[in-house]
N, CA, C and O atoms as a GROMACS GRO file, in nm:
protein
  472
    1MET      N    1   3.952   5.712   8.359
    1MET     CA    2   4.027   5.776   8.255
    1MET      C    3   4.174   5.740   8.272
    1MET      O    4   4.229   5.744   8.382
    2GLN      N    5   4.235   5.706   8.163
    2GLN     CA    6   4.379   5.682   8.161
    2GLN      C    7   4.431   5.732   8.027
    2GLN      O    8   4.387   5.687   7.921
    3GLU      N    9   4.524   5.824   8.032
    3GLU     CA   10   4.575   5.887   7.911
    3GLU      C   11   4.704   5.820   7.864
    3GLU      O   12   4.784   5.772   7.944
    4THR      N   13   4.722   5.818   7.732
    4THR     CA   14   4.842   5.764   7.670
    4THR      C   15   4.892   5.863   7.566
    4THR      O   16   4.813   5.928   7.497
    5TRP      N   17   5.023   5.875   7.556
    5TRP     CA   18   5.083   5.968   7.460
    5TRP      C   19   5.199   5.895   7.394
    5TRP      O   20   5.274   5.824   7.461
    6LYS      N   21   5.216   5.913   7.264
    6LYS     CA   22   5.324   5.845   7.190
    6LYS      C   23   5.418   5.948   7.129
    6LYS      O   24   5.375   6.049   7.074
    7PHE      N   25   5.546   5.919   7.140
    7PHE     CA   26   5.650   6.002   7.079
    7PHE      C   27   5.720   5.917   6.972
    7PHE      O   28   5.762   5.805   7.002
    8PRO      N   29   5.732   5.968   6.850
    8PRO     CA   30   5.800   5.891   6.746
    8PRO      C   31   5.950   5.884   6.771
    8PRO      O   32   6.012   5.979   6.819
    9LEU      N   33   6.009   5.770   6.737
    9LEU     CA   34   6.153   5.751   6.744
    9LEU      C   35   6.205   5.744   6.601
    9LEU      O   36   6.148   5.674   6.517
   10SER      N   37   6.312   5.815   6.573
   10SER     CA   38   6.369   5.806   6.439
   10SER      C   39   6.459   5.682   6.434
   10SER      O   40   6.512   5.639   6.536
   11SER      N   41   6.475   5.627   6.316
   11SER     CA   42   6.552   5.504   6.301
   11SER      C   43   6.699   5.522   6.339
   11SER      O   44   6.764   5.427   6.381
   12GLN      N   45   6.752   5.644   6.324
   12GLN     CA   46   6.891   5.666   6.363
   12GLN      C   47   6.906   5.688   6.513
   12GLN      O   48   7.017   5.683   6.566
   13ASN      N   49   6.796   5.713   6.582
   13ASN     CA   50   6.802   5.736   6.726
   13ASN      C   51   6.758   5.614   6.806
   13ASN      O   52   6.684   5.628   6.903
   14GLN      N   53   6.800   5.498   6.768
   14GLN     CA   54   6.768   5.378   6.845
   14GLN      C   55   6.829   5.392   6.984
   14GLN      O   56   6.946   5.429   6.996
   15PRO      N   57   6.753   5.362   7.087
   15PRO     CA   58   6.802   5.381   7.223
   15PRO      C   59   6.912   5.282   7.261
   15PRO      O   60   6.883   5.173   7.309
   16LYS      N   61   7.037   5.320   7.240
   16LYS     CA   62   7.151   5.236   7.280
   16LYS      C   63   7.162   5.240   7.433
   16LYS      O   64   7.184   5.136   7.497
   17ASN      N   65   7.148   5.358   7.490
   17ASN     CA   66   7.141   5.376   7.634
   17ASN      C   67   7.002   5.429   7.662
   17ASN      O   68   6.980   5.550   7.656
   18PRO      N   69   6.906   5.341   7.693
   18PRO     CA   70   6.766   5.383   7.706
   18PRO      C   71   6.743   5.493   7.810
   18PRO      O   72   6.659   5.581   7.788
   19GLU      N   73   6.815   5.490   7.921
   19GLU     CA   74   6.794   5.592   8.024
   19GLU      C   75   6.833   5.730   7.975
   19GLU      O   76   6.758   5.826   7.991
   20PHE      N   77   6.950   5.742   7.914
   20PHE     CA   78   6.995   5.870   7.861
   20PHE      C   79   6.902   5.917   7.749
   20PHE      O   80   6.866   6.034   7.743
   21PHE      N   81   6.864   5.825   7.661
   21PHE     CA   82   6.776   5.857   7.550
   21PHE      C   83   6.641   5.907   7.600
   21PHE      O   84   6.586   6.003   7.546
   22LEU      N   85   6.586   5.842   7.703
   22LEU     CA   86   6.457   5.880   7.759
   22LEU      C   87   6.465   6.018   7.823
   22LEU      O   88   6.374   6.100   7.804
   23LYS      N   89   6.570   6.046   7.897
   23LYS     CA   90   6.586   6.179   7.958
   23LYS      C   91   6.593   6.287   7.850
   23LYS      O   92   6.531   6.392   7.864
   24GLU      N   93   6.666   6.260   7.746
   24GLU     CA   94   6.680   6.354   7.635
   24GLU      C   95   6.546   6.378   7.566
   24GLU      O   96   6.512   6.491   7.532
   25LEU      N   97   6.471   6.272   7.545
   25LEU     CA   98   6.341   6.281   7.479
   25LEU      C   99   6.241   6.360   7.565
   25LEU      O  100   6.163   6.439   7.512
   26LEU      N  101   6.243   6.339   7.696
   26LEU     CA  102   6.153   6.411   7.786
   26LEU      C  103   6.185   6.561   7.787
   26LEU      O  104   6.094   6.644   7.785
   27GLU      N  105   6.313   6.594   7.790
   27GLU     CA  106   6.353   6.736   7.788
   27GLU      C  107   6.312   6.802   7.657
   27GLU      O  108   6.264   6.916   7.657
   28ALA      N  109   6.330   6.733   7.546
   28ALA     CA  110   6.298   6.790   7.414
   28ALA      C  111   6.148   6.807   7.392
   28ALA      O  112   6.107   6.889   7.310
   29ASN      N  113   6.066   6.731   7.464
   29ASN     CA  114   5.921   6.734   7.443
   29ASN      C  115   5.846   6.785   7.566
   29ASN      O  116   5.736   6.738   7.596
   30GLU      N  117   5.903   6.880   7.635
   30GLU     CA  118   5.843   6.934   7.758
   30GLU      C  119   5.702   6.990   7.731
   30GLU      O  120   5.611   6.970   7.812
   31ARG      N  121   5.685   7.057   7.620
   31ARG     CA  122   5.554   7.117   7.589
   31ARG      C  123   5.448   7.009   7.567
   31ARG      O  124   5.338   7.019   7.620
   32ASP      N  125   5.481   6.906   7.489
   32ASP     CA  126   5.386   6.796   7.467
   32ASP      C  127   5.353   6.723   7.597
   32ASP      O  128   5.239   6.681   7.617
   33LEU      N  129   5.452   6.707   7.683
   33LEU     CA  130   5.426   6.644   7.814
   33LEU      C  131   5.328   6.726   7.896
   33LEU      O  132   5.244   6.671   7.967
   34GLY      N  133   5.338   6.859   7.886
   34GLY     CA  134   5.244   6.946   7.956
   34GLY      C  135   5.102   6.926   7.906
   34GLY      O  136   5.008   6.925   7.985
   35ILE      N  137   5.086   6.911   7.774
   35ILE     CA  138   4.954   6.885   7.717
   35ILE      C  139   4.901   6.751   7.765
   35ILE      O  140   4.785   6.740   7.807
   36PHE      N  141   4.986   6.648   7.759
   36PHE     CA  142   4.949   6.514   7.805
   36PHE      C  143   4.901   6.516   7.951
   36PHE      O  144   4.796   6.460   7.982
   37LEU      N  145   4.976   6.580   8.039
   37LEU     CA  146   4.938   6.585   8.180
   37LEU      C  147   4.816   6.672   8.205
   37LEU      O  148   4.739   6.647   8.298
   38SER      N  149   4.797   6.775   8.123
   38SER     CA  150   4.683   6.866   8.139
   38SER      C  151   4.550   6.795   8.118
   38SER      O  152   4.448   6.839   8.173
   39TYR      N  153   4.547   6.687   8.040
   39TYR     CA  154   4.423   6.613   8.022
   39TYR      C  155   4.368   6.562   8.156
   39TYR      O  156   4.246   6.551   8.172
   40TYR      N  157   4.454   6.533   8.249
   40TYR     CA  158   4.410   6.485   8.380
   40TYR      C  159   4.344   6.595   8.463
   40TYR      O  160   4.268   6.565   8.555
   41PHE      N  161   4.373   6.719   8.433
   41PHE     CA  162   4.324   6.830   8.515
   41PHE      C  163   4.228   6.922   8.442
   41PHE      O  164   4.200   7.031   8.491
   42LYS      N  165   4.178   6.880   8.326
   42LYS     CA  166   4.092   6.969   8.246
   42LYS      C  167   3.961   7.002   8.317
   42LYS      O  168   3.909   7.112   8.300
   43LYS      N  169   3.907   6.911   8.397
   43LYS     CA  170   3.782   6.939   8.468
   43LYS      C  171   3.803   7.044   8.577
   43LYS      O  172   3.709   7.114   8.613
   44GLU      N  173   3.926   7.055   8.629
   44GLU     CA  174   3.959   7.158   8.728
   44GLU      C  175   3.989   7.292   8.661
   44GLU      O  176   3.996   7.395   8.728
   45GLY      N  177   4.007   7.290   8.530
   45GLY     CA  178   4.043   7.411   8.458
   45GLY      C  179   4.190   7.446   8.477
   45GLY      O  180   4.226   7.564   8.475
   46ALA      N  181   4.274   7.346   8.495
   46ALA     CA  182   4.417   7.369   8.518
   46ALA      C  183   4.499   7.312   8.403
   46ALA      O  184   4.455   7.222   8.331
   47VAL      N  185   4.618   7.366   8.388
   47VAL     CA  186   4.712   7.315   8.287
   47VAL      C  187   4.845   7.283   8.355
   47VAL      O  188   4.879   7.341   8.458
   48ALA      N  189   4.919   7.191   8.296
   48ALA     CA  190   5.050   7.153   8.347
   48ALA      C  191   5.158   7.222   8.264
   48ALA      O  192   5.150   7.225   8.141
   49GLU      N  193   5.257   7.277   8.331
   49GLU     CA  194   5.367   7.347   8.266
   49GLU      C  195   5.498   7.309   8.332
   49GLU      O  196   5.500   7.255   8.442
   50LYS      N  197   5.608   7.338   8.264
   50LYS     CA  198   5.743   7.316   8.316
   50LYS      C  199   5.762   7.173   8.367
   50LYS      O  200   5.797   7.151   8.483
   51VAL      N  201   5.737   7.077   8.280
   51VAL     CA  202   5.744   6.934   8.315
   51VAL      C  203   5.889   6.889   8.318
   51VAL      O  204   5.965   6.911   8.223
   52LYS      N  205   5.927   6.827   8.428
   52LYS     CA  206   6.064   6.777   8.446
   52LYS      C  207   6.059   6.636   8.504
   52LYS      O  208   5.963   6.598   8.571
   53LEU      N  209   6.163   6.561   8.477
   53LEU     CA  210   6.179   6.428   8.537
   53LEU      C  211   6.216   6.447   8.683
   53LEU      O  212   6.305   6.526   8.716
   54LYS      N  213   6.150   6.374   8.770
   54LYS     CA  214   6.181   6.381   8.914
   54LYS      C  215   6.234   6.245   8.957
   54LYS      O  216   6.170   6.142   8.937
   55GLY      N  217   6.352   6.245   9.016
   55GLY     CA  218   6.410   6.120   9.064
   55GLY      C  219   6.470   6.037   8.952
   55GLY      O  220   6.504   6.088   8.845
   56GLU      N  221   6.482   5.910   8.979
   56GLU     CA  222   6.546   5.817   8.886
   56GLU      C  223   6.442   5.741   8.805
   56GLU      O  224   6.328   5.726   8.846
   57ILE      N  225   6.484   5.694   8.690
   57ILE     CA  226   6.401   5.611   8.605
   57ILE      C  227   6.416   5.467   8.652
   57ILE      O  228   6.527   5.418   8.670
   58GLU      N  229   6.304   5.400   8.672
   58GLU     CA  230   6.305   5.260   8.718
   58GLU      C  231   6.268   5.169   8.601
   58GLU      O  232   6.155   5.172   8.553
   59PHE      N  233   6.363   5.088   8.556
   59PHE     CA  234   6.340   4.997   8.444
   59PHE      C  235   6.288   4.863   8.497
   59PHE      O  236   6.346   4.806   8.589
   60ILE      N  237   6.179   4.814   8.437
   60ILE     CA  238   6.126   4.681   8.468
   60ILE      C  239   6.199   4.578   8.384
   60ILE      O  240   6.233   4.470   8.433
   61ASN      N  241   6.224   4.611   8.257
   61ASN     CA  242   6.309   4.533   8.167
   61ASN      C  243   6.379   4.632   8.075
   61ASN      O  244   6.380   4.752   8.103
   62ASP      N  245   6.438   4.585   7.967
   62ASP     CA  246   6.515   4.673   7.878
   62ASP      C  247   6.431   4.782   7.812
   62ASP      O  248   6.483   4.888   7.780
   63LEU      N  249   6.302   4.757   7.792
   63LEU     CA  250   6.219   4.850   7.717
   63LEU      C  251   6.101   4.909   7.793
   63LEU      O  252   6.029   4.994   7.739
   64LYS      N  253   6.080   4.868   7.917
   64LYS     CA  254   5.966   4.915   7.997
   64LYS      C  255   6.013   4.968   8.131
   64LYS      O  256   6.119   4.930   8.181
   65GLY      N  257   5.932   5.055   8.187
   65GLY     CA  258   5.966   5.103   8.319
   65GLY      C  259   5.869   5.208   8.371
   65GLY      O  260   5.762   5.230   8.314
   66LYS      N  261   5.910   5.272   8.482
   66LYS     CA  262   5.830   5.375   8.547
   66LYS      C  263   5.918   5.495   8.576
   66LYS      O  264   6.040   5.483   8.592
   67LEU      N  265   5.854   5.611   8.581
   67LEU     CA  266   5.924   5.733   8.618
   67LEU      C  267   5.825   5.828   8.682
   67LEU      O  268   5.704   5.806   8.676
   68MET      N  269   5.876   5.935   8.743
   68MET     CA  270   5.792   6.035   8.806
   68MET      C  271   5.817   6.167   8.736
   68MET      O  272   5.931   6.210   8.718
   69LEU      N  273   5.707   6.233   8.695
   69LEU     CA  274   5.718   6.365   8.634
   69LEU      C  275   5.674   6.470   8.734
   69LEU      O  276   5.574   6.453   8.803
   70ASP      N  277   5.747   6.578   8.739
   70ASP     CA  278   5.724   6.691   8.828
   70ASP      C  279   5.682   6.808   8.740
   70ASP      O  280   5.743   6.830   8.635
   71PHE      N  281   5.580   6.885   8.778
   71PHE     CA  282   5.531   6.992   8.693
   71PHE      C  283   5.459   7.099   8.774
   71PHE      O  284   5.417   7.076   8.888
   72ASP      N  285   5.446   7.218   8.715
   72ASP     CA  286   5.365   7.325   8.772
   72ASP      C  287   5.222   7.303   8.728
   72ASP      O  288   5.195   7.286   8.609
   73LEU      N  289   5.130   7.303   8.823
   73LEU     CA  290   4.987   7.293   8.793
   73LEU      C  291   4.930   7.433   8.810
   73LEU      O  292   4.929   7.488   8.920
   74VAL      N  293   4.882   7.490   8.700
   74VAL     CA  294   4.838   7.630   8.699
   74VAL      C  295   4.687   7.636   8.679
   74VAL      O  296   4.634   7.584   8.581
   75HIS      N  297   4.618   7.701   8.776
   75HIS     CA  298   4.475   7.730   8.764
   75HIS      C  299   4.465   7.877   8.727
   75HIS      O  300   4.519   7.962   8.797
   76PHE      N  301   4.394   7.907   8.617
   76PHE     CA  302   4.383   8.046   8.572
   76PHE      C  303   4.241   8.071   8.523
   76PHE      O  304   4.189   7.996   8.440
   77ASN      N  305   4.178   8.178   8.575
   77ASN     CA  306   4.047   8.221   8.529
   77ASN      C  307   4.042   8.372   8.546
   77ASN      O  308   4.033   8.421   8.658
   78ALA      N  309   4.048   8.445   8.436
   78ALA     CA  310   4.051   8.591   8.442
   78ALA      C  311   3.921   8.648   8.497
   78ALA      O  312   3.923   8.748   8.569
   79CYS      N  313   3.808   8.586   8.467
   79CYS     CA  314   3.679   8.636   8.515
   79CYS      C  315   3.667   8.630   8.667
   79CYS      O  316   3.609   8.719   8.729
   80LEU      N  317   3.721   8.526   8.725
   80LEU     CA  318   3.714   8.510   8.871
   80LEU      C  319   3.839   8.559   8.942
   80LEU      O  320   3.853   8.544   9.063
   81ASN      N  321   3.932   8.620   8.865
   81ASN     CA  322   4.057   8.672   8.919
   81ASN      C  323   4.135   8.563   8.993
   81ASN      O  324   4.182   8.583   9.105
   82ILE      N  325   4.147   8.449   8.928
   82ILE     CA  326   4.221   8.336   8.986
   82ILE      C  327   4.347   8.312   8.903
   82ILE      O  328   4.341   8.301   8.781
   83HIS      N  329   4.458   8.305   8.970
   83HIS     CA  330   4.583   8.261   8.907
   83HIS      C  331   4.666   8.195   9.016
   83HIS      O  332   4.745   8.260   9.085
   84GLU      N  333   4.647   8.066   9.031
   84GLU     CA  334   4.716   7.990   9.134
   84GLU      C  335   4.811   7.890   9.068
   84GLU      O  336   4.784   7.838   8.960
   85GLN      N  337   4.921   7.867   9.133
   85GLN     CA  338   5.020   7.776   9.079
   85GLN      C  339   5.080   7.695   9.193
   85GLN      O  340   5.114   7.749   9.298
   86LYS      N  341   5.094   7.564   9.172
   86LYS     CA  342   5.159   7.479   9.271
   86LYS      C  343   5.236   7.371   9.197
   86LYS      O  344   5.208   7.340   9.082
   87ARG      N  345   5.334   7.315   9.264
   87ARG     CA  346   5.414   7.207   9.207
   87ARG      C  347   5.343   7.076   9.238
   87ARG      O  348   5.297   7.055   9.350
   88ASP      N  349   5.334   6.987   9.140
   88ASP     CA  350   5.269   6.858   9.157
   88ASP      C  351   5.354   6.752   9.087
   88ASP      O  352   5.450   6.785   9.017
   89GLU      N  353   5.319   6.628   9.105
   89GLU     CA  354   5.392   6.518   9.041
   89GLU      C  355   5.295   6.407   9.004
   89GLU      O  356   5.186   6.396   9.061
   90MET      N  357   5.337   6.324   8.907
   90MET     CA  358   5.253   6.214   8.862
   90MET      C  359   5.341   6.097   8.816
   90MET      O  360   5.439   6.117   8.744
   91PRO      N  361   5.307   5.975   8.858
   91PRO     CA  362   5.382   5.858   8.811
   91PRO      C  363   5.339   5.823   8.668
   91PRO      O  364   5.221   5.831   8.634
   92ILE      N  365   5.436   5.785   8.587
   92ILE     CA  366   5.412   5.753   8.447
   92ILE      C  367   5.482   5.621   8.414
   92ILE      O  368   5.593   5.595   8.460
   93GLN      N  369   5.415   5.538   8.335
   93GLN     CA  370   5.477   5.416   8.284
   93GLN      C  371   5.520   5.442   8.140
   93GLN      O  372   5.453   5.516   8.067
   94PHE      N  373   5.630   5.382   8.100
   94PHE     CA  374   5.676   5.400   7.963
   94PHE      C  375   5.713   5.267   7.901
   94PHE      O  376   5.744   5.170   7.971
   95GLU      N  377   5.709   5.265   7.767
   95GLU     CA  378   5.749   5.146   7.694
   95GLU      C  379   5.802   5.187   7.556
   95GLU      O  380   5.734   5.258   7.482
   96PHE      N  381   5.922   5.142   7.525
   96PHE     CA  382   5.977   5.161   7.391
   96PHE      C  383   5.920   5.052   7.301
   96PHE      O  384   5.926   4.934   7.335
   97ASP      N  385   5.866   5.092   7.188
   97ASP     CA  386   5.817   4.996   7.089
   97ASP      C  387   5.906   5.010   6.966
   97ASP      O  388   5.883   5.097   6.882
   98LEU      N  389   6.004   4.925   6.956
   98LEU     CA  390   6.101   4.935   6.847
   98LEU      C  391   6.042   4.893   6.713
   98LEU      O  392   6.090   4.938   6.608
   99LEU      N  393   5.940   4.809   6.714
   99LEU     CA  394   5.876   4.767   6.590
   99LEU      C  395   5.806   4.885   6.522
   99LEU      O  396   5.821   4.908   6.402
  100PHE      N  397   5.728   4.960   6.601
  100PHE     CA  398   5.653   5.074   6.547
  100PHE      C  399   5.727   5.206   6.565
  100PHE      O  400   5.673   5.312   6.534
  101GLN      N  401   5.850   5.200   6.616
  101GLN     CA  402   5.936   5.318   6.630
  101GLN      C  403   5.871   5.429   6.712
  101GLN      O  404   5.864   5.544   6.668
  102ASN      N  405   5.823   5.394   6.834
  102ASN     CA  406   5.770   5.499   6.921
  102ASN      C  407   5.794   5.467   7.068
  102ASN      O  408   5.826   5.355   7.106
  103LEU      N  409   5.777   5.570   7.147
  103LEU     CA  410   5.783   5.559   7.292
  103LEU      C  411   5.643   5.592   7.343
  103LEU      O  412   5.591   5.699   7.313
  104SER      N  413   5.583   5.501   7.418
  104SER     CA  414   5.449   5.523   7.474
  104SER      C  415   5.461   5.559   7.620
  104SER      O  416   5.529   5.491   7.697
  105LEU      N  417   5.394   5.666   7.658
  105LEU     CA  418   5.382   5.704   7.799
  105LEU      C  419   5.238   5.683   7.840
  105LEU      O  420   5.146   5.722   7.768
  106THR      N  421   5.218   5.621   7.955
  106THR     CA  422   5.084   5.595   8.006
  106THR      C  423   5.074   5.650   8.147
  106THR      O  424   5.154   5.617   8.235
  107GLY      N  425   4.974   5.734   8.167
  107GLY     CA  426   4.952   5.793   8.299
  107GLY      C  427   4.874   5.700   8.389
  107GLY      O  428   4.834   5.592   8.346
  108PRO      N  429   4.850   5.742   8.512
  108PRO     CA  430   4.774   5.659   8.605
  108PRO      C  431   4.627   5.650   8.566
  108PRO      O  432   4.577   5.732   8.490
  109TYR      N  433   4.560   5.550   8.619
  109TYR     CA  434   4.417   5.534   8.596
  109TYR      C  435   4.343   5.614   8.702
  109TYR      O  436   4.359   5.589   8.822
  110TRP      N  437   4.262   5.709   8.659
  110TRP     CA  438   4.177   5.787   8.749
  110TRP      C  439   4.032   5.755   8.715
  110TRP      O  440   3.984   5.795   8.610
  111PRO      N  441   3.962   5.684   8.804
  111PRO     CA  442   3.822   5.652   8.774
  111PRO      C  443   3.739   5.781   8.766
  111PRO      O  444   3.757   5.874   8.844
  112GLU      N  445   3.648   5.782   8.670
  112GLU     CA  446   3.561   5.898   8.655
  112GLU      C  447   3.431   5.874   8.728
  112GLU      O  448   3.380   5.762   8.732
  113ARG      N  449   3.379   5.979   8.786
  113ARG     CA  450   3.254   5.969   8.859
  113ARG      C  451   3.139   5.959   8.760
  113ARG      O  452   3.129   6.036   8.665
  114GLU      N  453   3.052   5.863   8.784
  114GLU     CA  454   2.934   5.847   8.701
  114GLU      C  455   2.828   5.949   8.742
  114GLU      O  456   2.839   6.014   8.846
  115MET      N  457   2.726   5.963   8.658
  115MET     CA  458   2.618   6.056   8.691
  115MET      C  459   2.543   6.007   8.814
  115MET      O  460   2.526   5.887   8.834
  116ASP      N  461   2.498   6.102   8.895
  116ASP     CA  462   2.419   6.067   9.013
  116ASP      C  463   2.276   6.031   8.971
  116ASP      O  464   2.221   6.087   8.876
  117GLU      N  465   2.218   5.937   9.044
  117GLU     CA  466   2.080   5.900   9.019
  117GLU      C  467   1.989   5.998   9.090
  117GLU      O  468   2.023   6.053   9.195
  118ILE      N  469   1.872   6.018   9.032
  118ILE     CA  470   1.775   6.112   9.092
  118ILE      C  471   1.684   6.037   9.184
  118ILE      O  472   1.595   6.097   9.245
   0.00000   0.00000   0.00000
């Protein structure tokens, strides 16, 4: 499994300073980032909240790079009286697509376990 999420860029918000623009976009879309990261933990029954940029943004070229997201991973189940929370992080790749006016975020590849044979 590898998740991808796209954020639209408006034509007036062309990234003149991509690093500043990316930080601003991540802060403005904290809730959507939580949903994006939660897909990785849905089998555990956990959700990601309070997503923040951790460390520096590493650019591979003008439009591509890597970054680390830091977030609260919350496990909650009222029936089992579980409410656990811990801080976690995940590496993310990004790419500005100026032609289609979007920013694509791609999470790590996590292989899924196949069904066991009987």
